[in-house]
C-alpha positions in Angstrom: -7.9 -38.0 47.6 -8.4 -36.5 44.2 -5.4 -36.9 41.8 -3.4 -33.6 41.8 -1.4 -34.5 38.7 -4.0 -35.2 35.9 -3.1 -34.1 32.4 -4.1 -31.0 30.5 -5.0 -29.8 27.0 -5.7 -26.2 26.0 -8.9 -25.1 24.3 -9.5 -21.6 22.9 -13.0 -20.7 21.9 -13.8 -18.4 18.9 -17.0 -16.6 18.4 -20.0 -18.3 16.8 -20.5 -15.5 14.2 -17.0 -15.9 13.0 -17.6 -19.4 11.6 -21.3 -19.3 10.6 -23.2 -21.4 13.2 -20.1 -23.4 14.3 -17.9 -22.1 17.2 -14.3 -23.1 17.1 -11.6 -23.4 19.7 -7.9 -24.3 19.9 -6.8 -27.5 21.6 -3.3 -28.3 22.8 -2.3 -31.7 24.3 -0.7 -31.4 27.7 1.5 -34.5 27.0 2.9 -34.0 23.5 1.9 -30.5 22.6 -0.3 -31.4 19.6 -2.0 -28.2 18.6 -5.4 -28.2 16.9 -8.5 -26.3 16.1 -11.6 -27.7 17.8 -15.3 -27.5 16.8 -17.2 -26.7 20.0 -20.4 -28.3 18.5 -18.9 -31.8 18.7 -15.3 -31.4 20.0 -13.8 -32.6 16.6 -10.3 -31.4 15.9 -8.1 -30.2 13.1 -4.4 -30.4 13.8 -2.5 -27.1 13.2 1.0 -27.9 14.5 2.9 -28.6 17.7 3.2 -26.4 20.7 4.9 -26.9 24.1 3.5 -29.5 26.5 2.4 -28.8 30.1 0.4 -25.7 29.5 -2.3 -25.3 32.2 -4.0 -22.0 31.5 -4.4 -19.5 28.7 -6.5 -16.6 27.4 -6.5 -14.0 24.7 -5.2 -10.8 26.1 -4.5 -7.3 24.7 -4.6 -7.0 20.9 -6.0 -10.6 20.8 -2.6 -12.1 21.7 -2.9 -15.6 23.1 -1.0 -16.0 26.4 -0.5 -19.3 28.3 1.2 -20.5 31.5 3.1 -23.8 32.1 2.9 -26.0 35.1 6.4 -27.5 35.1 8.5 -24.3 34.9 5.9 -21.5 35.8 6.8 -20.0 32.4 4.6 -17.3 30.8 4.3 -17.5 27.0 2.5 -16.0 24.0 1.3 -18.5 21.4 1.0 -18.2 17.6 -2.5 -19.6 17.0 -1.6 -20.4 13.3 1.1 -22.9 14.3 1.2 -23.3 18.1 4.7 -21.8 18.3 5.3 -20.6 21.9 7.5 -17.6 22.8 8.7 -17.4 26.4 8.1 -14.1 28.1 9.1 -14.7 31.7 9.2 -17.2 34.6 7.4 -16.2 37.8 6.7 -19.0 40.4 3.7 -18.4 42.6 4.0 -18.3 46.4 5.4 -21.3 48.1 3.1 -24.3 48.1 1.0 -22.9 45.2 0.7 -24.0 41.6 -0.5 -21.8 38.7 -4.0 -23.0 37.6 -5.5 -20.5 35.2 -5.6 -17.2 33.4 -8.6 -15.0 32.5 -8.6 -11.7 30.6 -11.2 -9.0 31.2 -11.8 -7.4 27.8 -13.6 -4.4 29.4 -10.8 -3.4 31.7 -7.8 -4.8 29.8 -6.6 -6.7 32.9 -5.2 -10.2 32.8 -5.9 -12.3 36.0 -4.2 -15.4 37.3 -5.2 -18.2 39.6 -3.0 -20.2 41.9 -4.0 -23.0 44.3 -2.4 -25.9 46.2 -3.0 -28.2 43.3 -6.3 -29.8 43.8 -5.8 -30.5 47.5 -7.6 -28.5 50.2 -5.8 -25.2 50.8 -6.1 -21.6 49.8 -6.8 -20.3 46.3 -5.5 -16.9 45.3 -6.3 -14.4 42.5 -3.7 -12.1 41.0 -3.3 -9.5 38.3 -0.8 -10.6 35.6 1.6 -8.3 33.6 1.3 -9.5 30.0 4.8 -8.4 29.1 6.6 -10.9 31.4 4.0 -12.8 33.5 4.9 -11.0 36.8 2.0 -10.8 39.2 0.4 -8.8 42.0 -1.8 -10.5 44.6 -5.4 -9.4 44.9 -6.6 -11.8 47.6 -6.9 -15.4 48.8 -9.8 -17.5 50.2 -10.4 -21.0 51.8 -14.1 -21.4 51.0 -13.5 -22.9 47.6 -10.1 -24.4 48.4 -9.4 -26.2 45.2 -10.2 -23.9 42.3 -8.7 -25.3 39.1 -9.8 -22.7 36.4 -11.3 -19.2 36.0 -13.2 -17.4 33.3 -14.9 -14.0 33.0 -18.3 -13.6 31.4 -19.7 -10.8 29.2 -20.7 -8.7 32.2 -17.2 -8.8 33.7 -18.0 -11.4 36.4 -15.4 -14.0 37.2 -16.3 -17.7 37.8 -14.3 -20.8 38.7 -14.7 -24.5 39.2 -13.9 -25.9 42.6 -13.1 -29.7 42.2 -13.2 -30.2 46.0 -17.0 -30.1 45.9 -17.7 -30.1 42.1 -19.3 -26.6 42.2 -19.2 -23.3 40.3 -18.3 -20.2 42.3 -18.5 -16.5 41.4 -15.2 -14.8 42.4 -14.9 -11.2 43.5 -12.1 -9.6 41.3 -11.4 -7.0 44.0 -10.5 -9.3 46.9 -10.6 -12.9 45.6 -13.6 -13.9 47.8 -16.1 -16.4 46.4 -19.9 -17.0 46.3 -21.3 -20.4 45.5 -23.4 -20.7 42.3 -24.1 -24.4 42.3 -23.0 -28.0 41.4 -22.0 -29.0 37.8 -24.0 -32.2 38.1 -21.0 -34.7 37.9 -17.9 -35.5 39.8 -14.7 -33.7 38.8 -11.1 -34.5 39.6 -7.5 -33.4 38.9 -6.3 -30.6 36.7 -8.3 -31.6 33.7 -10.8 -28.7 33.8 -11.2 -25.4 31.9 -13.6 -22.6 31.6 -14.2 -19.7 29.3 -17.0 -17.5 28.0 -18.1 -16.9 24.4 -19.4 -13.3 24.2 -21.0 -13.9 20.8 -23.2 -16.7 22.0 -23.2 -15.6 25.6 -22.2 -19.1 26.6 -19.9 -20.3 29.4 -18.0 -23.4 28.4 -16.4 -26.0 30.8 -14.0 -28.7 29.8 -13.9 -31.2 32.6 -12.7 -34.7 33.7 -15.1 -37.0 35.4 -13.4 -39.8 37.4 -16.7 -41.8 37.5 -16.5 -42.7 33.9 -13.0 -41.5 33.0 -14.4 -39.2 30.3 -13.3 -35.7 29.4 -16.2 -33.7 28.1 -17.0 -30.3 26.8 -20.0 -28.8 28.6 -22.2 -25.6 28.7 -22.6 -24.0 32.1 -25.8 -22.4 33.4 -24.4 -19.5 35.4 -27.7 -19.2 37.4 -27.3 -22.6 39.2 -24.0 -24.1 38.0 -25.6 -27.0 36.1 -24.0 -28.2 32.9 -25.1 -29.9 29.6 -22.6 -32.0 27.7 -21.6 -30.9 24.2 -19.2 -33.7 23.3 -16.3 -35.9 24.3 -13.0 -34.2 23.8 -11.1 -37.4 23.9 -8.4 -36.7 26.5 -7.8 -34.7 29.6 -8.4 -31.0 29.0 -7.1 -27.8 30.5 -8.5 -24.4 29.9 -10.5 -22.4 27.5 -9.3 -19.0 26.3 -12.1 -17.4 24.4 -11.0 -15.1 21.6 -12.9 -11.7 21.7 -15.3 -10.8 18.9 -13.3 -10.5 15.8 -11.7 -7.1 15.2 -10.4 -8.3 11.8 -10.7 -5.6 9.1 -9.4 -5.4 5.6 -7.9 -2.2 4.2 -5.0 -1.0 2.1 -3.4 2.0 0.4 -1.1 2.5 -2.6 1.8 4.8 -3.2 0.3 6.1 -6.5 -3.4 5.5 -7.4 -2.9 7.2 -10.8 0.3 5.5 -12.2 1.6 5.7 -15.7 1.3 2.6 -17.7 4.2 0.1 -17.2 4.9 1.8 -13.8 5.3 -0.5 -10.7 3.0 0.5 -7.8 3.5 -0.5 -4.2 0.4 -1.6 -2.2 0.5 -1.4 1.6 -1.7 -3.5 3.9 -3.6 -1.5 6.5 -5.7 -4.4 7.8 -6.2 -5.1 11.5 -5.4 -8.6 13.0 -4.7 -10.1 9.6 -2.5 -13.2 9.4 -2.8 -14.0 5.6 -3.6 -11.9 2.5 -5.3 -12.7 -0.8 -5.2 -9.9 -3.4 -6.9 -9.6 -6.7 -5.6 -6.9 -9.1 -7.9 -6.2 -12.1 -5.7 -5.4 -15.1 -2.5 -5.8 -13.0 0.6 -8.0 -13.2 0.6 -10.2 -11.2 -3.2 -10.5 -11.3 -3.2 -12.0 -7.8 -0.9 -12.1 -4.8 -0.6 -13.6 -1.3 2.1 -11.2 -0.2 1.2 -8.7 2.5 2.6 -5.7 0.6 2.8 -6.6 -3.1 4.2 -4.6 -6.0 2.0 -4.6 -9.2 2.6 -3.3 -12.7 -0.2 -2.0 -14.9 0.5 -2.0 -18.7 -2.8 -0.8 -20.1 -4.5 2.6 -19.5 -7.9 2.5 -17.7 -9.5 2.2 -14.3 -9.2 -1.0 -12.3 -10.7 -2.6 -9.1 -8.5 -3.9 -6.3 -9.8 -6.5 -3.8 -8.1 -7.7 -0.6 -9.3 -10.6 1.5 -7.6 -11.1 4.8 -7.8 -14.0 7.2 -7.0 -14.0 10.9 -4.6 -16.4 12.7 -7.3 -18.9 13.3 -7.7 -19.4 9.6 -11.5 -19.3 10.0 -12.3 -15.5 10.1 -12.0 -13.4 7.0 -12.8 -9.9 5.8 -12.8 -8.4 2.3 -12.3 -4.9 1.1 -13.2 -4.1 -2.6 -12.2 -0.7 -3.9 -13.9 0.0 -7.3 -11.8 1.9 -9.9 -9.1 2.3 -7.3 -6.3 2.4 -9.8 -6.5 4.8 -12.8 -3.6 4.0 -15.2 -2.5 7.1 -17.3 -1.5 6.5 -20.9 2.2 7.3 -21.6 2.6 10.1 -24.1 3.8 9.1 -27.6 4.9 12.4 -29.2 5.6 12.6 -32.9 8.3 14.9 -34.3 6.9 16.9 -37.2 9.4 18.4 -39.6 11.7 17.8 -42.6 14.1 15.0 -42.5 16.2 16.8 -45.1 18.1 20.0 -44.1 20.7 22.1 -45.8 24.1 22.7 -44.3 24.1 25.7 -41.9 20.4 26.1 -42.4 17.8 27.0 -39.8 14.9 24.5 -39.6 11.8 24.3 -37.4 10.4 21.1 -35.8 7.4 20.7 -33.5 5.1 18.2 -31.9 1.4 18.5 -31.0 1.3 20.3 -27.7 -0.4 18.8 -24.7 -1.2 21.4 -22.0 1.1 21.0 -19.0 3.6 18.8 -20.7 7.4 19.4 -20.7 9.5 18.6 -23.7 13.1 17.5 -23.7 14.8 17.6 -27.0 18.2 16.0 -27.8 20.1 16.7 -31.0 23.2 15.6 -32.9 24.6 17.4 -36.0 23.2 20.8 -35.0 22.1 23.0 -32.1 18.8 24.2 -30.8 18.7 27.9 -31.0 15.2 28.5 -29.6 12.2 26.7 -28.1 14.0 24.2 -26.0 11.7 22.6 -23.4 8.7 23.6 -25.5 6.7 21.8 -28.2 8.4 23.8 -31.0 12.1 24.3 -31.6 14.4 25.9 -34.1 17.5 24.1 -35.1 20.6 25.4 -36.7 22.1 22.5 -38.6 25.8 22.2 -39.1 27.9 20.9 -42.0 27.0 18.2 -44.5 26.4 14.8 -42.8 23.8 13.1 -40.6 21.9 14.4 -37.6 19.3 13.2 -35.2 16.4 14.6 -33.1 15.1 12.8 -30.1 12.1 14.0 -28.0 10.9 13.0 -24.5 7.5 14.3 -23.4 6.6 14.4 -19.7 2.9 15.1 -19.0 1.4 17.1 -16.2 0.7 13.6 -14.6 4.5 13.0 -14.6 4.2 10.3 -17.3 7.0 10.2 -19.8 7.1 8.8 -23.3 9.6 9.1 -26.2 9.1 9.8 -29.9 10.8 7.8 -32.5 14.2 9.2 -33.4 14.0 11.5 -36.5 17.0 10.9 -38.7 18.2 14.0 -40.5 20.2 14.2 -43.7 22.2 17.4 -43.9 22.9 18.1 -47.6 24.7 20.6 -49.7 21.4 21.9 -51.2 22.9 23.0 -54.6 19.9 24.2 -56.6 18.2 27.3 -57.9 18.1 28.9 -54.5 21.8 28.1 -53.8 22.9 29.2 -57.3 21.0 32.4 -57.0 21.8 33.0 -53.4 24.2 35.7 -54.2 21.5 37.8 -55.7 19.1 37.6 -52.7 19.8 38.7 -49.1 17.4 38.2 -46.1 18.5 39.5 -42.7 18.6 39.4 -39.7 17.7 35.7 -39.2 16.4 35.2 -36.5 14.5 38.4 -36.7 12.7 40.4 -34.0 10.4 43.1 -35.3 11.7 43.6 -38.9 13.2 41.7 -41.7 15.2 43.2 -44.6 14.9 41.6 -48.1 17.2 42.8 -50.9 17.8 41.5 -54.4 19.8 42.3 -57.5 16.5 41.8 -59.4 13.1 43.2 -58.9 11.1 41.5 -56.2 7.8 40.6 -57.7 6.1 39.0 -54.6 6.8 38.0 -51.0 4.6 35.3 -49.5 4.8 34.5 -45.7 3.6 31.1 -44.5 3.4 29.8 -40.9 4.8 26.5 -39.9 1.6 24.6 -40.8 1.6 26.0 -44.3 -1.1 28.7 -43.8 -0.6 31.8 -46.0 -0.3 34.8 -43.7 0.8 37.6 -45.9 1.2 38.2 -49.7 3.1 41.3 -50.8 4.0 42.8 -54.2 7.0 45.1 -53.6 7.9 45.7 -57.3 11.3 46.9 -56.1 14.7 45.4 -55.4 14.4 45.8 -51.6 11.7 45.6 -49.0 11.4 46.0 -45.2 9.0 43.4 -43.8 7.4 44.4 -40.5 7.4 41.2 -38.3 6.4 42.8 -35.0 2.9 41.3 -35.4 4.1 37.8 -35.9 4.2 35.3 -33.0 7.6 33.8 -32.2 8.2 30.8 -34.4 9.4 29.5 -37.7 8.0 30.9 -41.0 8.6 30.2 -44.7 9.2 33.0 -47.1 8.5 32.3 -50.8 10.1 35.2 -52.8 9.7 35.5 -56.6 11.9 37.8 -58.6 12.1 38.6 -62.3 14.2 35.5 -63.0 14.1 33.2 -59.9 11.9 31.8 -57.1 13.3 31.4 -53.6 12.1 29.5 -50.5 13.7 30.5 -47.2 12.9 29.6 -43.6 13.2 32.5 -41.1 12.8 32.6 -37.3 10.9 35.3 -35.6 11.8 35.7 -31.9 
C-alpha cells in the first residue's frame, strides 16, 4: 500500500521571460511553512518568509492572486508571495471520504478547478469548480479509471492533466465531466502526496514535482505531454506538493501627478497607476526628495525648468520589474518677483502713483498702511492718497496666469511735511479737480509761462505756453493714470502730480 500521508511543499512557477533565462517558483514546506523562491533550473531556493504548514494545492487565480488549500482543516487561503502570509477565506470540506488534493486555474476562462480523491488509495477522484471568494465548490464529475489522482494542472491550450500515483501515469482530464484519458507513464515510481504539476506558458513546459519511493528522492521534472515521460531538472530536497504557475507578467509601470506645471517651491503629489506592482522606486530629476520608495510620494521642486520622472516597479515575486520614464514630465514655473516702482518719499495728503512691470494675465494685490489706494487696485499701477506726516508701507503680491504667486519687497514710505518752494507758493497756484476726468483747471496769481505734462515714466507729452494767469488743460486724450505737471510762473516753479481717471 502506498503511503497516504506523505509530506508536501508548495512550488509556484514564474515565466522564463520574467527572469531572463531562469524560471523561478515559490516553495513552501509542508511541515514548518518555510516559504522560499525556487529556481526551476536547479531547484535552489531563496527563503522569503514563513507561511502556514499543511498546504496541499495552490495556483494563481484572478488578478494573479495566489490561492492555496490545506489538508488538515480544508481551509481555502490567499497567499502574499512577498512574505508567505496566508489569509483564510473559507473552510469547505470535500464529500465524505475525500481529501482535497489540488487546484488549477484556467487563465482563458477564469475558472478555478479543484481536485479531491480518497487520499492515494484506490477510490474515485472528482473535479470541481471553486469559488475564489471563499473556496466553496460545485461538483463537475467523478471517475474510477485513475483512482488516485494527486495533482492537476492546465496547459496553454486549456487542457487539464493529472498524475495518478496508483499506476505512475499522466492522464488528460475532461473539464466538462471529470473523465480521464491515459497519456503515459512518467518513468519512475511515485508515492504519497508528494506530487505537483503546473504549466509554464512562456516556455510551454509542464513541470512535475514528484516523490519516488525507490530512492526516496523528491525531484523536479519536465513532462512530455505526448507520452507522459519525464526528464529530471533537479533535486528539490524534500517532499513536494503542487506547482501554481504564475501567468505571464501583467506588470506595468505608470503614474500621474496632480499638477505637471507647478510653481517653484510647490509640493506636488504623484499617484501610482501601475498594475500588479508590489514595490516602487522613483527618481525625480530636480526634485526634493530626488528618490522615493513610497507608492504615492510628494515632491517639491525649487528651481524653474523641465524635469524627467522615472518609476520602476517590481511585482510581488521580487524578480519582475517594469520602468516608465516620462521626459520633461514636470515643468516648474518661476514665481513672479515684482518690483514696486515709485518714490519712497511722499508729502502729507499728497497723491502719488506707483507701478510694477505688468505681466499679461497677472493679478496684483496691493496692501497699504499710512494711506489709501484711490485707483488701480488689482492692476499693475495704483494711485495712493497718503495721509498725515509719518511712515507708510506698500506691499504687492503678484499672481500669474499660471496661478503662481510672488511678493515684492515692502516699500517703506516716509510721509513728510514737504515745506519748500511749492508749499510756500501753494497759495498762489491752484490745480483742480484732482483726480481729473476730461479737463484740468490751472490758475495762478502770477502769469503762467509754461505747462509741461510728463507721463509716469518721465516722457514729455505736452509743452504749453499760456502766458496768462489761468489755463484750461484738455485731458480727454490722456489715458487713465498718473501724470506730472511742471508749471513755471514769473516768480516760481511748481511740480504737481495729478491723476487722470
